PDB file as gemmi writes it, atoms N, CA and C in Angstrom:
CRYST1    1.000    1.000    1.000  90.00  90.00  90.00 P 1                      
ATOM      1  N   MET A   1     -36.076  22.639-106.466  1.00  0.00           N  
ATOM      2  CA  MET A   1     -34.578  22.478-105.546  1.00  0.00           C  
ATOM      3  C   MET A   1     -33.678  23.401-105.260  1.00  0.00           C  
ATOM      4  N   VAL A   2     -33.601  23.743-103.902  1.00  0.00           N  
ATOM      5  CA  VAL A   2     -32.686  24.903-103.274  1.00  0.00           C  
ATOM      6  C   VAL A   2     -31.358  24.405-102.762  1.00  0.00           C  
ATOM      7  N   ILE A   3     -30.572  25.035-103.045  1.00  0.00           N  
ATOM      8  CA  ILE A   3     -29.365  24.607-102.098  1.00  0.00           C  
ATOM      9  C   ILE A   3     -28.646  25.906-101.307  1.00  0.00           C  
ATOM     10  N   TRP A   4     -27.961  25.780-100.443  1.00  0.00           N  
ATOM     11  CA  TRP A   4     -28.057  26.902 -99.790  1.00  0.00           C  
ATOM     12  C   TRP A   4     -26.276  26.591-100.075  1.00  0.00           C  
ATOM     13  N   ILE A   5     -25.198  27.224 -99.770  1.00  0.00           N  
ATOM     14  CA  ILE A   5     -23.685  27.152 -99.304  1.00  0.00           C  
ATOM     15  C   ILE A   5     -23.698  27.995 -98.473  1.00  0.00           C  
ATOM     16  N   ASP A   6     -22.637  28.085 -97.331  1.00  0.00           N  
ATOM     17  CA  ASP A   6     -22.234  29.259 -97.434  1.00  0.00           C  
ATOM     18  C   ASP A   6     -20.562  28.455 -96.852  1.00  0.00           C  
ATOM     19  N   PRO A   7     -19.735  28.729 -97.116  1.00  0.00           N  
ATOM     20  CA  PRO A   7     -18.046  28.305 -97.262  1.00  0.00           C  
ATOM     21  C   PRO A   7     -17.310  28.791 -95.990  1.00  0.00           C  
ATOM     22  N   LEU A   8     -18.118  30.071 -95.649  1.00  0.00           N  
ATOM     23  CA  LEU A   8     -17.223  30.247 -94.486  1.00  0.00           C  
ATOM     24  C   LEU A   8     -17.809  31.323 -93.334  1.00  0.00           C  
ATOM     25  N   ASP A   9     -19.623  30.839 -92.597  1.00  0.00           N  
ATOM     26  CA  ASP A   9     -20.241  31.252 -91.874  1.00  0.00           C  
ATOM     27  C   ASP A   9     -19.185  31.814 -90.811  1.00  0.00           C  
ATOM     28  N   GLY A  10     -19.088  32.834 -90.009  1.00  0.00           N  
ATOM     29  CA  GLY A  10     -18.064  33.106 -89.638  1.00  0.00           C  
ATOM     30  C   GLY A  10     -17.441  33.677 -89.566  1.00  0.00           C  
ATOM     31  N   THR A  11     -16.994  35.324 -91.233  1.00  0.00           N  
ATOM     32  CA  THR A  11     -16.098  35.643 -90.892  1.00  0.00           C  
ATOM     33  C   THR A  11     -16.025  36.595 -90.388  1.00  0.00           C  
ATOM     34  N   LYS A  12     -16.196  36.786 -88.875  1.00  0.00           N  
ATOM     35  CA  LYS A  12     -16.178  38.311 -88.417  1.00  0.00           C  
ATOM     36  C   LYS A  12     -15.306  37.327 -87.440  1.00  0.00           C  
ATOM     37  N   GLY A  13     -15.150  36.419 -87.204  1.00  0.00           N  
ATOM     38  CA  GLY A  13     -14.721  35.703 -86.042  1.00  0.00           C  
ATOM     39  C   GLY A  13     -13.489  35.153 -86.242  1.00  0.00           C  
ATOM     40  N   PHE A  14     -13.490  34.557 -88.000  1.00  0.00           N  
ATOM     41  CA  PHE A  14     -12.001  34.604 -88.252  1.00  0.00           C  
ATOM     42  C   PHE A  14     -11.231  36.254 -88.806  1.00  0.00           C  
ATOM     43  N   THR A  15     -11.700  36.313 -89.406  1.00  0.00           N  
ATOM     44  CA  THR A  15     -10.784  38.173 -89.273  1.00  0.00           C  
ATOM     45  C   THR A  15     -10.341  38.309 -87.986  1.00  0.00           C  
ATOM     46  N   GLU A  16     -10.861  37.641 -86.980  1.00  0.00           N  
ATOM     47  CA  GLU A  16     -10.194  38.473 -85.134  1.00  0.00           C  
ATOM     48  C   GLU A  16      -9.664  37.388 -85.082  1.00  0.00           C  
ATOM     49  N   GLY A  17      -9.386  36.117 -85.535  1.00  0.00           N  
ATOM     50  CA  GLY A  17      -8.406  35.056 -85.311  1.00  0.00           C  
ATOM     51  C   GLY A  17      -9.841  33.576 -83.997  1.00  0.00           C  
ATOM     52  N   HIS A  18     -10.578  34.040 -84.027  1.00  0.00           N  
ATOM     53  CA  HIS A  18     -11.718  32.657 -83.615  1.00  0.00           C  
ATOM     54  C   HIS A  18     -11.911  32.039 -84.302  1.00  0.00           C  
ATOM     55  N   LEU A  19     -10.883  30.629 -84.681  1.00  0.00           N  
ATOM     56  CA  LEU A  19     -11.335  29.321 -85.090  1.00  0.00           C  
ATOM     57  C   LEU A  19     -12.357  28.664 -84.812  1.00  0.00           C  
ATOM     58  N   HIS A  20     -12.183  28.727 -83.580  1.00  0.00           N  
ATOM     59  CA  HIS A  20     -13.551  27.660 -83.147  1.00  0.00           C  
ATOM     60  C   HIS A  20     -14.928  28.152 -83.301  1.00  0.00           C  
ATOM     61  N   HIS A  21     -15.057  28.878 -84.072  1.00  0.00           N  
ATOM     62  CA  HIS A  21     -16.219  29.754 -85.121  1.00  0.00           C  
ATOM     63  C   HIS A  21     -16.374  28.911 -86.362  1.00  0.00           C  
ATOM     64  N   ILE A  22     -15.525  29.144 -86.585  1.00  0.00           N  
ATOM     65  CA  ILE A  22     -15.492  28.787 -87.722  1.00  0.00           C  
ATOM     66  C   ILE A  22     -16.731  27.327 -88.439  1.00  0.00           C  
ATOM     67  N   THR A  23     -17.355  27.918 -89.379  1.00  0.00           N  
ATOM     68  CA  THR A  23     -18.258  26.994 -89.855  1.00  0.00           C  
ATOM     69  C   THR A  23     -18.609  27.035 -91.505  1.00  0.00           C  
ATOM     70  N   SER A  24     -18.576  25.945 -92.368  1.00  0.00           N  
ATOM     71  CA  SER A  24     -18.904  25.582 -93.027  1.00  0.00           C  
ATOM     72  C   SER A  24     -20.010  24.733 -93.628  1.00  0.00           C  
ATOM     73  N   MET A  25     -21.108  25.227 -94.623  1.00  0.00           N  
ATOM     74  CA  MET A  25     -22.748  24.945 -93.974  1.00  0.00           C  
ATOM     75  C   MET A  25     -23.322  24.600 -95.619  1.00  0.00           C  
ATOM     76  N   ILE A  26     -24.322  23.330 -95.591  1.00  0.00           N  
ATOM     77  CA  ILE A  26     -24.755  23.338 -96.624  1.00  0.00           C  
ATOM     78  C   ILE A  26     -25.811  22.950 -96.861  1.00  0.00           C  
ATOM     79  N   GLY A  27     -27.191  23.299 -97.491  1.00  0.00           N  
ATOM     80  CA  GLY A  27     -28.301  22.909 -96.991  1.00  0.00           C  
ATOM     81  C   GLY A  27     -28.862  22.759 -97.969  1.00  0.00           C  
ATOM     82  N   VAL A  28     -30.295  21.762 -98.279  1.00  0.00           N  
ATOM     83  CA  VAL A  28     -31.399  21.199 -99.206  1.00  0.00           C  
ATOM     84  C   VAL A  28     -32.093  21.112 -99.362  1.00  0.00           C  
ATOM     85  N   SER A  29     -32.663  21.840-100.678  1.00  0.00           N  
ATOM     86  CA  SER A  29     -34.079  21.825 -99.964  1.00  0.00           C  
ATOM     87  C   SER A  29     -35.276  21.557-101.367  1.00  0.00           C  
ATOM     88  N   VAL A  30     -36.796  20.859-101.154  1.00  0.00           N  
ATOM     89  CA  VAL A  30     -36.875  20.321-102.061  1.00  0.00           C  
ATOM     90  C   VAL A  30     -38.888  21.012-101.928  1.00  0.00           C  
ATOM     91  N   ASN A  31     -39.149  21.102-103.016  1.00  0.00           N  
ATOM     92  CA  ASN A  31     -40.399  22.052-102.713  1.00  0.00           C  
ATOM     93  C   ASN A  31     -41.046  22.211-101.195  1.00  0.00           C  
ATOM     94  N   MET A  32     -40.012  23.080-101.289  1.00  0.00           N  
ATOM     95  CA  MET A  32     -39.891  24.392 -99.896  1.00  0.00           C  
ATOM     96  C   MET A  32     -40.034  23.131 -97.946  1.00  0.00           C  
ATOM     97  N   ARG A  33     -39.412  22.640 -98.776  1.00  0.00           N  
ATOM     98  CA  ARG A  33     -39.277  21.397 -97.822  1.00  0.00           C  
ATOM     99  C   ARG A  33     -37.746  20.702 -96.953  1.00  0.00           C  
ATOM    100  N   PRO A  34     -36.885  21.279 -95.852  1.00  0.00           N  
ATOM    101  CA  PRO A  34     -35.651  20.787 -95.774  1.00  0.00           C  
ATOM    102  C   PRO A  34     -35.952  19.245 -95.840  1.00  0.00           C  
ATOM    103  N   ARG A  35     -34.127  19.177 -96.601  1.00  0.00           N  
ATOM    104  CA  ARG A  35     -34.103  16.949 -96.609  1.00  0.00           C  
ATOM    105  C   ARG A  35     -32.801  17.041 -96.525  1.00  0.00           C  
ATOM    106  N   ILE A  36     -31.487  17.725 -96.260  1.00  0.00           N  
ATOM    107  CA  ILE A  36     -30.391  17.780 -95.968  1.00  0.00           C  
ATOM    108  C   ILE A  36     -29.205  18.804 -95.587  1.00  0.00           C  
ATOM    109  N   GLY A  37     -28.917  18.761 -94.013  1.00  0.00           N  
ATOM    110  CA  GLY A  37     -27.994  19.589 -93.818  1.00  0.00           C  
ATOM    111  C   GLY A  37     -26.834  19.156 -93.308  1.00  0.00           C  
ATOM    112  N   ILE A  38     -25.751  19.900 -93.587  1.00  0.00           N  
ATOM    113  CA  ILE A  38     -24.521  19.748 -93.316  1.00  0.00           C  
ATOM    114  C   ILE A  38     -23.567  20.408 -92.321  1.00  0.00           C  
ATOM    115  N   ILE A  39     -22.932  20.807 -91.681  1.00  0.00           N  
ATOM    116  CA  ILE A  39     -22.457  21.815 -90.716  1.00  0.00           C  
ATOM    117  C   ILE A  39     -20.566  20.965 -90.875  1.00  0.00           C  
ATOM    118  N   HIS A  40     -19.587  21.779 -91.408  1.00  0.00           N  
ATOM    119  CA  HIS A  40     -18.506  21.403 -91.195  1.00  0.00           C  
ATOM    120  C   HIS A  40     -18.194  22.210 -90.223  1.00  0.00           C  
ATOM    121  N   LYS A  41     -17.003  21.662 -89.002  1.00  0.00           N  
ATOM    122  CA  LYS A  41     -16.203  22.179 -87.970  1.00  0.00           C  
ATOM    123  C   LYS A  41     -14.457  22.039 -88.393  1.00  0.00           C  
ATOM    124  N   PRO A  42     -13.623  23.106 -89.238  1.00  0.00           N  
ATOM    125  CA  PRO A  42     -12.550  22.837 -89.512  1.00  0.00           C  
ATOM    126  C   PRO A  42     -11.597  22.382 -88.993  1.00  0.00           C  
ATOM    127  N   PHE A  43     -11.978  24.057 -87.706  1.00  0.00           N  
ATOM    128  CA  PHE A  43     -11.125  23.813 -86.504  1.00  0.00           C  
ATOM    129  C   PHE A  43     -11.691  23.375 -85.028  1.00  0.00           C  
ATOM    130  N   TYR A  44     -12.325  22.476 -85.247  1.00  0.00           N  
ATOM    131  CA  TYR A  44     -13.203  21.557 -83.965  1.00  0.00           C  
ATOM    132  C   TYR A  44     -12.053  21.384 -82.954  1.00  0.00           C  
ATOM    133  N   ASN A  45     -10.965  20.805 -83.045  1.00  0.00           N  
ATOM    134  CA  ASN A  45      -9.456  20.580 -81.741  1.00  0.00           C  
ATOM    135  C   ASN A  45      -8.816  20.602 -82.575  1.00  0.00           C  
ATOM    136  N   ARG A  46      -8.266  21.934 -82.685  1.00  0.00           N  
ATOM    137  CA  ARG A  46      -6.872  22.840 -83.257  1.00  0.00           C  
ATOM    138  C   ARG A  46      -5.673  21.385 -83.214  1.00  0.00           C  
ATOM    139  N   LEU A  47      -5.618  21.084 -81.455  1.00  0.00           N  
ATOM    140  CA  LEU A  47      -4.521  20.185 -81.043  1.00  0.00           C  
ATOM    141  C   LEU A  47      -4.476  19.493 -81.701  1.00  0.00           C  
ATOM    142  N   TYR A  48      -5.463  18.348 -82.241  1.00  0.00           N  
ATOM    143  CA  TYR A  48      -5.898  17.304 -83.760  1.00  0.00           C  
ATOM    144  C   TYR A  48      -5.938  17.618 -84.492  1.00  0.00           C  
ATOM    145  N   ARG A  49      -5.480  18.514 -85.278  1.00  0.00           N  
ATOM    146  CA  ARG A  49      -5.858  19.339 -86.251  1.00  0.00           C  
ATOM    147  C   ARG A  49      -7.122  18.623 -86.577  1.00  0.00           C  
ATOM    148  N   GLN A  50      -7.927  18.265 -86.078  1.00  0.00           N  
ATOM    149  CA  GLN A  50      -9.258  17.639 -86.226  1.00  0.00           C  
ATOM    150  C   GLN A  50     -11.202  18.356 -86.107  1.00  0.00           C  
ATOM    151  N   GLY A  51     -11.113  18.289 -87.209  1.00  0.00           N  
ATOM    152  CA  GLY A  51     -12.410  18.826 -87.811  1.00  0.00           C  
ATOM    153  C   GLY A  51     -14.025  17.848 -87.349  1.00  0.00           C  
ATOM    154  N   ARG A  52     -15.544  18.450 -87.282  1.00  0.00           N  
ATOM    155  CA  ARG A  52     -16.191  17.259 -86.894  1.00  0.00           C  
ATOM    156  C   ARG A  52     -17.464  18.099 -88.022  1.00  0.00           C  
ATOM    157  N   THR A  53     -17.896  17.127 -88.153  1.00  0.00           N  
ATOM    158  CA  THR A  53     -19.204  17.242 -89.367  1.00  0.00           C  
ATOM    159  C   THR A  53     -20.807  16.513 -88.681  1.00  0.00           C  
ATOM    160  N   TYR A  54     -21.537  17.975 -88.490  1.00  0.00           N  
ATOM    161  CA  TYR A  54     -22.537  17.478 -88.369  1.00  0.00           C  
ATOM    162  C   TYR A  54     -23.032  17.075 -90.205  1.00  0.00           C  
ATOM    163  N   PHE A  55     -24.782  16.206 -89.792  1.00  0.00           N  
ATOM    164  CA  PHE A  55     -24.887  16.744 -90.805  1.00  0.00           C  
ATOM    165  C   PHE A  55     -27.023  15.438 -90.476  1.00  0.00           C  
ATOM    166  N   GLY A  56     -27.517  15.564 -91.483  1.00  0.00           N  
ATOM    167  CA  GLY A  56     -28.861  15.411 -91.015  1.00  0.00           C  
ATOM    168  C   GLY A  56     -30.113  15.606 -91.287  1.00  0.00           C  
ATOM    169  N   THR A  57     -30.972  14.401 -91.795  1.00  0.00           N  
ATOM    170  CA  THR A  57     -32.353  14.251 -92.355  1.00  0.00           C  
ATOM    171  C   THR A  57     -33.515  14.677 -91.426  1.00  0.00           C  
ATOM    172  N   PRO A  58     -34.731  15.273 -91.789  1.00  0.00           N  
ATOM    173  CA  PRO A  58     -35.842  15.119 -91.045  1.00  0.00           C  
ATOM    174  C   PRO A  58     -35.986  13.860 -90.828  1.00  0.00           C  
ATOM    175  N   GLU A  59     -35.604  12.360 -92.177  1.00  0.00           N  
ATOM    176  CA  GLU A  59     -35.862  11.185 -91.796  1.00  0.00           C  
ATOM    177  C   GLU A  59     -35.812  10.619 -91.034  1.00  0.00           C  
ATOM    178  N   CYS A  60     -33.652  10.739 -90.869  1.00  0.00           N  
ATOM    179  CA  CYS A  60     -33.239   9.967 -89.965  1.00  0.00           C  
ATOM    180  C   CYS A  60     -32.059  10.110 -88.776  1.00  0.00           C  
ATOM    181  N   GLY A  61     -32.735  11.605 -88.404  1.00  0.00           N  
ATOM    182  CA  GLY A  61     -31.852  12.481 -87.607  1.00  0.00           C  
ATOM    183  C   GLY A  61     -30.444  13.188 -87.597  1.00  0.00           C  
ATOM    184  N   ILE A  62     -29.761  13.537 -86.347  1.00  0.00           N  
ATOM    185  CA  ILE A  62     -28.814  13.677 -86.742  1.00  0.00           C  
ATOM    186  C   ILE A  62     -27.313  12.683 -86.416  1.00  0.00           C  
ATOM    187  N   PHE A  63     -26.465  13.713 -87.280  1.00  0.00           N  
ATOM    188  CA  PHE A  63     -25.395  12.693 -86.946  1.00  0.00           C  
ATOM    189  C   PHE A  63     -24.473  12.686 -86.540  1.00  0.00           C  
ATOM    190  N   LEU A  64     -23.238  12.251 -85.846  1.00  0.00           N  
ATOM    191  CA  LEU A  64     -22.347  13.312 -86.111  1.00  0.00           C  
ATOM    192  C   LEU A  64     -20.736  12.710 -85.996  1.00  0.00           C  
ATOM    193  N   LYS A  65     -19.700  13.533 -86.890  1.00  0.00           N  
ATOM    194  CA  LYS A  65     -18.197  12.547 -87.875  1.00  0.00           C  
ATOM    195  C   LYS A  65     -17.391  13.034 -87.343  1.00  0.00           C  
ATOM    196  N   ASP A  66     -16.706  12.493 -86.949  1.00  0.00           N  
ATOM    197  CA  ASP A  66     -15.348  13.053 -85.920  1.00  0.00           C  
ATOM    198  C   ASP A  66     -14.368  13.062 -87.086  1.00  0.00           C  
ATOM    199  N   LYS A  67     -13.022  13.055 -87.424  1.00  0.00           N  
ATOM    200  CA  LYS A  67     -11.633  12.852 -87.617  1.00  0.00           C  
ATOM    201  C   LYS A  67     -11.398  11.158 -87.185  1.00  0.00           C  
ATOM    202  N   PHE A  68     -11.280  11.380 -85.383  1.00  0.00           N  
ATOM    203  CA  PHE A  68     -10.927   9.897 -84.986  1.00  0.00           C  
ATOM    204  C   PHE A  68     -11.797  10.516 -83.497  1.00  0.00           C  
ATOM    205  N   PRO A  69     -12.585   8.888 -83.091  1.00  0.00           N  
ATOM    206  CA  PRO A  69     -12.277   7.949 -84.156  1.00  0.00           C  
ATOM    207  C   PRO A  69     -13.310   7.702 -85.264  1.00  0.00           C  
ATOM    208  N   GLU A  70     -12.848   6.682 -86.096  1.00  0.00           N  
ATOM    209  CA  GLU A  70     -13.293   6.378 -87.637  1.00  0.00           C  
ATOM    210  C   GLU A  70     -15.035   6.486 -87.390  1.00  0.00           C  
ATOM    211  N   LYS A  71     -15.455   6.200 -86.615  1.00  0.00           N  
ATOM    212  CA  LYS A  71     -17.097   5.625 -86.128  1.00  0.00           C  
ATOM    213  C   LYS A  71     -17.989   7.149 -86.070  1.00  0.00           C  
ATOM    214  N   LEU A  72     -19.701   6.339 -86.928  1.00  0.00           N  
ATOM    215  CA  LEU A  72     -20.426   7.969 -87.548  1.00  0.00           C  
ATOM    216  C   LEU A  72     -21.241   7.945 -86.018  1.00  0.00           C  
ATOM    217  N   ARG A  73     -21.142   8.963 -85.904  1.00  0.00           N  
ATOM    218  CA  ARG A  73     -22.721   8.765 -84.111  1.00  0.00           C  
ATOM    219  C   ARG A  73     -23.838   9.358 -83.998  1.00  0.00           C  
ATOM    220  N   ARG A  74     -25.525   8.932 -83.714  1.00  0.00           N  
ATOM    221  CA  ARG A  74     -25.893   9.030 -83.787  1.00  0.00           C  
ATOM    222  C   ARG A  74     -26.343   9.826 -82.716  1.00  0.00           C  
ATOM    223  N   LEU A  75     -26.503  11.249 -82.351  1.00  0.00           N  
ATOM    224  CA  LEU A  75     -27.457  11.673 -81.994  1.00  0.00           C  
ATOM    225  C   LEU A  75     -28.568  11.755 -81.699  1.00  0.00           C  
TER     226      LEU A  75                                                      
END                                                                             
């Protein structure tokens, strides 16, 4: 099992104040095959202080989770 964690992807953009480019990423693979990936954009909508999370697996596809509304959407 291999786990990748990038707590602040887009460091250069962050230092320049481009917060909408910032993401946190986590990936997991087992036996050299991807199992799950998660990408979170904490500054997706600064007006509403809303983040956005994308996650997916090869078997189930990709999903999108916003703070508002509380529903989970499949992409």
